[in-house]
C-alpha positions as CSV (number, residue, x, y, z in Angstrom):
1,M,17.5,93.1,178.5
2,K,17.3,90.3,175.8
3,R,20.0,92.1,173.7
4,S,22.2,92.4,176.7
5,L,21.8,88.8,177.7
6,K,22.5,87.7,174.1
7,K,25.7,89.8,174.0
8,L,26.8,88.4,177.3
9,A,26.2,84.9,176.0
10,M,28.1,85.6,172.8
11,T,31.1,86.9,174.8
12,A,31.0,83.8,177.0
13,L,30.9,81.5,174.0
14,T,33.8,83.4,172.4
15,A,35.9,83.1,175.6
16,S,35.1,79.4,175.8
17,A,36.1,78.8,172.2
18,L,39.4,80.7,172.7
19,L,40.3,78.9,175.9
20,A,39.5,75.5,174.4
21,G,42.0,76.1,171.7
22,P,45.2,73.9,171.5
23,A,47.6,76.8,172.1
24,L,47.5,77.4,175.8
25,A,51.1,78.5,176.1
26,E,51.8,81.2,178.7
27,K,52.2,83.8,175.9
28,T,49.9,83.2,173.0
29,I,48.9,85.9,170.5
30,R,45.4,85.2,169.2
31,L,45.2,87.2,166.0
32,A,41.9,87.8,164.3
33,H,40.9,89.2,160.9
34,L,37.9,89.2,158.6
35,N,39.2,87.7,155.4
36,P,39.9,84.2,153.9
37,D,42.9,82.4,155.4
38,N,44.8,81.8,152.1
39,P,47.8,84.2,152.2
40,F,47.6,84.5,148.4
41,D,44.0,85.7,148.4
42,S,44.0,88.5,150.9
43,H,46.5,90.9,152.4
44,S,45.4,90.3,156.0
45,A,45.9,86.6,155.6
46,A,49.4,87.2,154.1
47,M,50.2,89.5,157.0
48,S,49.0,87.0,159.6
49,A,51.1,84.2,158.0
50,V,54.2,86.3,157.9
51,F,53.7,87.6,161.4
52,K,53.2,84.1,162.8
53,S,56.3,82.8,161.2
54,L,58.6,85.6,162.2
55,V,57.3,85.8,165.8
56,E,57.5,82.1,166.5
57,T,60.9,81.7,165.0
58,G,62.2,85.0,166.3
59,T,61.3,84.3,169.9
60,N,62.3,80.7,169.7
61,G,58.8,79.6,170.7
62,S,58.3,81.8,173.7
63,L,55.5,83.5,171.8
64,K,52.9,81.5,169.9
65,V,50.5,82.9,167.3
66,E,47.0,81.5,166.6
67,V,45.2,83.0,163.7
68,F,41.4,83.3,163.5
69,P,40.4,84.3,159.9
70,N,37.0,84.8,158.2
71,G,35.5,86.7,161.1
72,Q,35.4,83.5,163.2
73,L,35.3,85.5,166.5
74,G,32.5,87.9,165.5
75,K,32.0,91.1,163.7
76,D,34.8,93.5,163.3
77,D,33.8,96.0,166.0
78,E,33.0,93.1,168.4
79,V,36.5,91.6,167.9
80,I,38.1,95.0,168.6
81,Q,36.2,95.1,171.9
82,Q,37.5,91.6,172.6
83,V,41.1,92.9,172.0
84,R,40.4,95.8,174.4
85,D,39.0,93.4,177.0
86,G,42.0,91.0,176.6
87,L,40.0,88.0,175.3
88,V,41.9,88.4,172.0
89,Q,45.4,89.8,171.9
90,S,45.4,91.3,168.4
91,A,43.2,92.1,165.3
92,I,43.6,93.4,161.8
93,S,40.5,95.5,161.4
94,S,38.7,97.6,158.8
95,A,37.8,101.3,159.2
96,G,34.2,100.3,159.7
97,G,35.1,98.2,162.7
98,I,37.5,100.7,164.2
99,A,34.9,103.5,163.8
100,A,32.8,102.0,166.6
101,H,35.7,102.6,169.0
102,Y,37.5,105.5,167.4
103,N,35.3,107.6,165.1
104,L,38.1,109.9,164.0
105,V,39.0,107.2,161.5
106,G,36.4,108.9,159.4
107,V,38.9,111.5,158.2
108,F,40.3,108.9,155.7
109,D,37.0,109.1,153.9
110,M,37.4,112.5,152.2
111,P,36.6,111.4,148.6
112,F,39.2,111.9,145.9
113,A,41.8,113.1,148.5
114,F,44.6,110.8,147.3
115,P,45.7,111.4,143.7
116,N,47.3,108.0,143.2
117,I,48.3,104.8,145.1
118,G,51.9,105.9,145.5
119,V,50.9,108.9,147.5
120,A,48.4,106.9,149.5
121,Q,51.1,104.3,150.5
122,E,53.5,107.1,151.7
123,V,50.8,108.7,153.8
124,I,48.9,105.6,155.1
125,N,51.7,104.1,157.1
126,M,53.2,104.2,160.6
127,D,56.2,106.3,159.6
128,S,54.5,109.3,157.9
129,P,53.9,112.5,159.8
130,F,50.2,111.8,159.6
131,G,50.5,108.1,160.4
132,K,52.4,108.9,163.6
133,K,49.8,111.5,164.7
134,F,46.9,109.2,163.8
135,A,48.3,106.1,165.6
136,A,49.3,108.1,168.7
137,D,45.8,109.6,169.0
138,L,44.1,106.3,168.5
139,E,46.3,104.7,171.2
140,Q,45.6,107.5,173.6
141,K,41.9,107.4,173.2
142,T,41.3,103.6,173.0
143,G,44.2,102.1,175.1
144,L,45.1,99.9,172.1
145,K,48.6,99.4,170.8
146,V,48.8,100.1,167.1
147,L,51.1,97.6,165.3
148,G,50.4,98.6,161.7
149,L,48.6,101.0,159.4
150,L,48.0,100.3,155.7
151,D,45.4,100.6,153.0
152,S,42.6,98.1,152.9
153,G,43.6,96.8,149.5
154,G,43.7,99.8,147.2
155,F,41.3,102.4,145.9
156,F,37.6,101.7,146.0
157,A,35.7,100.9,142.9
158,V,31.9,100.7,142.6
159,S,30.1,97.6,141.3
160,N,26.4,97.2,140.6
161,S,23.8,95.1,138.8
162,K,22.0,97.9,137.0
163,R,24.3,100.0,134.7
164,P,27.8,101.3,134.2
165,I,28.7,104.5,136.2
166,R,30.2,107.1,133.9
167,T,28.8,110.3,135.3
168,A,27.0,111.4,138.5
169,D,23.7,110.9,136.9
170,D,24.4,107.1,136.8
171,F,24.5,107.0,140.6
172,K,20.9,108.2,140.9
173,G,18.7,105.8,142.7
174,L,21.3,103.0,143.1
175,R,21.3,101.4,146.4
176,I,25.0,101.1,147.3
177,R,26.1,99.1,150.2
178,T,28.5,101.0,152.5
179,M,30.2,100.3,155.8
180,T,28.4,101.8,158.7
181,L,30.3,105.1,158.3
182,P,28.5,108.4,158.0
183,T,31.2,109.7,155.7
184,H,30.7,106.8,153.2
185,E,26.9,107.3,153.4
186,A,27.4,111.0,152.8
187,T,29.5,110.3,149.7
188,I,26.9,108.1,148.1
189,T,24.0,110.5,149.1
190,S,25.8,113.5,147.6
191,L,26.2,111.7,144.3
192,G,22.5,110.8,144.2
193,G,22.7,107.2,145.3
194,Q,21.0,105.5,148.3
195,P,23.5,104.3,150.9
196,T,22.7,100.9,152.3
197,P,24.9,100.2,155.4
198,L,25.3,96.5,156.0
199,P,27.8,94.3,157.9
200,W,30.4,92.6,155.8
201,A,29.0,89.1,156.4
202,E,25.7,90.2,154.8
203,V,27.0,91.9,151.6
204,Y,27.1,88.9,149.1
205,T,23.5,87.8,150.0
206,A,22.3,91.4,149.8
207,L,23.7,91.8,146.3
208,Q,22.4,88.4,145.3
209,T,18.9,89.1,146.5
210,G,18.7,92.7,145.4
211,V,18.6,94.2,148.9
212,A,21.4,96.3,147.5
213,D,22.1,97.1,143.9
214,G,25.8,97.6,144.3
215,Q,28.7,98.1,146.7
216,M,32.1,99.8,146.9
217,N,35.4,98.1,147.8
218,P,39.0,97.7,146.6
219,I,39.6,95.4,143.6
220,P,41.3,92.6,145.7
221,I,38.3,92.5,148.1
222,I,35.8,92.5,145.2
223,A,37.7,89.6,143.7
224,F,38.1,87.3,146.7
225,A,34.5,88.0,147.8
226,K,33.4,86.8,144.3
227,F,31.1,89.7,143.8
228,D,31.5,89.2,140.1
229,E,29.1,86.3,140.5
230,V,26.3,88.7,141.6
231,Q,27.3,92.0,139.9
232,K,27.4,92.9,136.2
233,Y,29.2,96.3,136.1
234,L,32.4,97.5,137.7
235,S,33.3,101.2,137.5
236,I,36.8,102.4,138.4
237,T,36.0,105.4,140.5
238,N,39.1,105.5,142.8
239,H,37.0,107.8,145.0
240,V,38.3,106.7,148.4
241,I,40.9,104.6,150.1
242,T,40.5,103.4,153.6
243,P,42.9,101.9,156.2
244,Y,43.3,98.6,157.8
245,I,44.5,99.1,161.3
246,W,46.4,96.4,163.2
247,T,46.0,96.7,167.0
248,M,47.1,94.7,170.0
249,N,45.9,94.7,173.6
250,E,48.2,97.2,175.4
251,D,48.5,95.3,178.6
252,F,49.5,92.1,176.7
253,Y,52.1,94.1,174.7
254,N,53.5,95.8,177.9
255,G,53.8,92.3,179.5
256,L,56.2,91.1,176.9
257,T,60.0,91.2,177.4
258,D,61.9,93.8,175.6
259,A,63.3,91.1,173.3
260,E,59.8,89.9,172.5
261,K,58.5,93.4,171.9
262,A,61.3,94.0,169.4
263,V,60.4,90.8,167.5
264,V,56.7,91.7,167.5
265,D,57.4,95.2,166.2
266,M,59.7,93.9,163.5
267,A,57.4,91.1,162.5
268,A,54.4,93.5,162.2
269,Q,56.4,95.9,160.1
270,V,57.5,93.2,157.7
271,A,54.0,91.7,157.6
272,V,52.5,95.0,156.7
273,E,55.0,95.5,153.9
274,S,54.1,92.0,152.6
275,G,50.4,92.8,152.8
276,V,50.8,96.1,150.8
277,G,52.8,94.3,148.2
278,L,50.3,91.5,147.9
279,S,47.4,93.9,147.3
280,R,49.2,95.5,144.4
281,I,50.0,92.1,142.9
282,I,46.4,90.9,143.3
283,E,45.1,94.1,141.6
284,A,47.1,93.3,138.5
285,S,47.1,89.5,138.5
286,A,45.2,87.6,135.7
287,D,43.5,85.2,138.1
288,K,42.7,87.4,141.0
289,G,42.5,91.1,139.9
290,L,40.9,93.2,137.2
291,P,41.6,90.7,134.4
292,K,39.8,88.0,136.4
293,L,36.8,90.3,137.1
294,G,36.7,91.3,133.5
295,K,35.7,87.8,132.5
296,R,32.3,88.3,134.0
297,M,31.9,92.0,134.5
298,E,31.8,95.0,132.2
299,I,34.6,97.3,133.4
300,N,34.9,101.0,132.7
301,A,37.1,103.8,133.9
302,I,35.6,107.3,134.6
303,E,37.0,110.2,132.6
304,P,39.2,112.7,134.6
305,A,36.7,115.5,133.9
306,E,33.9,113.5,135.4
307,L,35.9,112.5,138.4
308,Q,36.6,116.2,139.1
309,K,32.8,116.8,139.0
310,L,32.2,113.9,141.4
311,A,34.9,115.3,143.7
312,E,33.2,118.8,143.7
313,M,29.9,117.2,144.5
314,S,31.1,114.9,147.3
315,Q,33.9,116.7,149.2
316,P,31.8,119.5,150.7
317,A,29.2,117.0,152.0
318,V,31.9,114.7,153.6
319,R,33.7,117.7,155.1
320,Q,30.4,118.8,156.6
321,V,29.9,115.4,158.2
322,I,33.4,115.5,159.7
323,V,32.8,119.0,161.1
324,E,29.4,118.0,162.6
325,R,30.3,114.5,163.9
326,L,34.0,114.6,164.6
327,G,34.3,118.2,165.7
328,P,37.5,120.3,165.9
329,E,39.6,117.2,166.6
330,G,38.3,115.6,163.4
331,V,39.0,118.7,161.4
332,E,42.5,119.0,162.8
333,L,43.3,115.4,161.9
334,L,41.7,115.8,158.4
335,D,43.9,118.9,157.8
336,A,47.0,117.0,158.9
337,M,46.2,114.2,156.4
338,M,45.6,116.7,153.6
339,D,48.8,118.5,154.5
340,N,50.8,115.3,154.4
341,I,49.3,114.4,151.0
342,Q,50.4,117.8,149.6
343,Q,53.9,117.3,151.1
344,V,54.3,114.0,149.4
345,Q,53.0,115.3,146.1
346,K,55.5,118.2,146.2
347,A,58.4,115.9,147.1
348,N,57.6,113.6,144.1
């Protein structure tokens, strides 16, 4: 009962905060995301800024956009529920947040499935065969409108405070923070580590205090989260790449005029392209990417032969989780993704 009352109180407070905002126009898109609001620091901030500019100018002010960065409206899964309930119109969300509402997002977590970032970008988007299938299924099962699909900032790397990771043996005993995704937990367990699922807001403190020895995230996220302040080693594993999924309340979207819908669709597409480009720039930039992290962290890349061993250890474990937890639908969606990856590789 106490938990229910607390949740009800949080929802009421969120609603009050939103209604108290200055933008009370008839059509206001409240857009939430988890990351810092500087558009040069995170791709979701860049996407939000581009979207706001294009929507407000393209509709001549009939649509306003209010951006709520830094998880101001709650945890990722909570904000998605607010979008479903119509309290918030739109959100750019992580796979961990989406998983609470659409667990088939776990198919992205097949480790070492994507051979390089070029293939990943061609598959993880709204225009690919897999992207179309994924978005349509998510919309059908959640009632959310999908505006965009992109990677969360690049391939995941693993940082920790104990030792460099060069082989599977180096994972043994390490407490690695993961999102609350069974597939991520299975990956770490299969490699000999100890998965430590934690909400994003708790990660820095957990690394600082030793609750977790390490974590896994794309380079841009490791950089803007300043994990180099509390982690010594960074190993380029490129073991998984997860999506960011941009959704909108379906009733709100359907209530827009055709002209407004066209602007929203165009603005979201351009914004996603901006976000993808920014992630690649951040990865390579001297003050935000690997060169910046290298000033404090010891960075190593894992040899291809060792990566193959890691893949052989982790892929069966993750596939088993998908079979057990996601069932035939999950297996079908996973196979569709793997087929699309092979198609892109052959075409290139």
